[in-house]
C-alpha positions as CSV (number, residue, x, y, z in Angstrom):
1,M,-19.1,4.8,69.6
2,A,-21.4,4.5,67.1
3,K,-20.2,0.7,66.8
4,A,-20.5,0.1,70.4
5,A,-23.5,1.0,70.0
6,F,-24.6,-0.9,67.0
7,S,-23.0,-4.7,69.3
8,K,-24.7,-3.8,72.4
9,K,-28.1,-4.2,70.4
10,K,-26.8,-6.6,67.7
11,N,-29.7,-9.2,68.2
12,L,-32.4,-6.8,68.1
13,F,-30.3,-5.6,64.5
14,T,-29.6,-9.2,63.2
15,S,-33.5,-10.5,64.1
16,K,-36.5,-11.1,62.2
17,L,-37.6,-7.8,62.0
18,D,-39.0,-6.1,59.1
19,V,-36.1,-4.8,57.3
20,N,-38.1,-1.1,56.8
21,L,-39.0,-0.9,61.2
22,G,-34.6,-2.2,61.8
23,K,-33.6,0.4,59.2
24,K,-35.3,3.2,61.3
25,L,-33.8,1.5,64.8
26,M,-30.7,2.2,63.0
27,K,-31.1,5.8,62.0
28,C,-32.5,6.9,65.2
29,Y,-29.8,4.5,67.5
30,V,-27.0,3.8,65.5
31,W,-26.5,7.5,63.5
32,S,-27.6,9.6,65.9
33,I,-24.4,8.6,67.7
34,A,-22.4,8.5,64.7
35,L,-23.4,12.0,63.6
36,C,-23.7,13.7,66.4
37,G,-22.1,17.4,65.9
38,A,-21.9,16.2,62.7
39,E,-23.1,20.1,61.5
40,T,-19.4,21.3,62.9
41,W,-17.1,18.8,61.3
42,T,-15.0,19.9,58.1
43,L,-15.9,16.8,56.0
44,R,-12.6,16.1,53.5
45,A,-12.4,12.8,51.2
46,T,-11.8,10.8,53.2
47,D,-14.0,11.4,55.9
48,Q,-16.9,11.3,53.6
49,K,-15.1,6.9,52.7
50,H,-15.1,6.6,56.6
51,L,-19.3,7.6,57.0
52,E,-19.8,6.2,53.8
53,S,-18.0,2.7,54.8
54,F,-19.4,3.0,58.2
55,E,-23.0,3.4,56.3
56,M,-22.2,-0.1,54.8
57,W,-21.3,-1.6,57.5
58,C,-24.0,-0.9,59.2
59,W,-26.3,-2.4,56.7
60,R,-24.5,-5.2,55.8
61,R,-24.2,-6.8,59.3
62,M,-28.4,-6.1,59.6
63,E,-28.3,-8.4,57.0
64,K,-25.5,-11.2,57.5
65,I,-23.4,-10.5,55.2
66,S,-20.0,-11.2,55.8
67,W,-17.3,-9.7,53.9
68,T,-16.1,-13.1,52.8
69,D,-19.9,-13.2,50.9
70,H,-18.2,-12.0,48.2
71,V,-21.3,-9.1,47.7
72,R,-21.2,-5.7,46.2
73,N,-21.5,-2.9,48.1
74,E,-24.7,-1.9,45.3
75,D,-26.3,-5.3,45.8
76,V,-25.9,-5.1,49.4
77,L,-28.4,-1.3,49.5
78,L,-30.6,-2.8,47.3
79,R,-31.6,-6.2,49.4
80,V,-32.7,-3.4,52.3
81,N,-33.9,-0.7,49.4
82,E,-31.6,1.7,51.0
83,Q,-29.5,4.9,48.5
84,R,-25.9,6.0,49.7
85,N,-27.3,9.0,52.0
86,I,-25.4,9.1,55.5
87,L,-23.2,12.6,54.1
88,H,-27.2,13.3,52.7
89,E,-28.0,13.1,56.5
90,I,-24.9,15.3,57.7
91,K,-26.2,17.4,54.7
92,N,-29.7,17.7,55.4
93,G,-28.9,18.2,59.7
94,R,-26.6,21.2,58.3
95,L,-29.5,22.9,57.2
96,T,-31.8,22.2,59.9
97,G,-28.6,23.1,62.7
98,L,-29.3,26.4,61.2
99,V,-32.6,26.7,60.6
100,T,-33.2,25.9,64.6
101,S,-30.5,28.0,65.8
102,Y,-31.7,31.2,63.9
103,V,-34.9,30.7,65.2
104,E,-33.8,30.3,69.2
105,T,-31.6,33.4,68.2
106,A,-34.7,35.1,66.7
107,F,-36.7,34.1,69.9
108,W,-34.2,35.0,72.4
109,N,-33.0,38.7,71.0
110,G,-37.5,39.0,71.2
111,V,-37.9,37.8,75.0
112,F,-35.2,39.8,75.8
113,K,-35.6,43.3,74.5
114,E,-39.1,44.2,75.5
């Protein structure tokens, strides 16, 4: 689904936008779809590899780099001034989800106990 979202807005992501704006749009539009419900996932090693591959796929498409160009992943990350962080996003999302559920629980317990 996330690749389909990218394909729908391909002209936007591959245009001559500022790299920082393109990264923000990518994370907002494509990664939000890809990571929907990630706080409930059990990440196996193969899942982590697939997520990292998806992340690199996004950056390569944004920079119009073909796999036949033989550009290393580290070079792609340098071009977009990023690090591999999709797994960190999931881990941070899990913590945020826990905090949010704790606050919601405290709120509802306070509301219904009175």
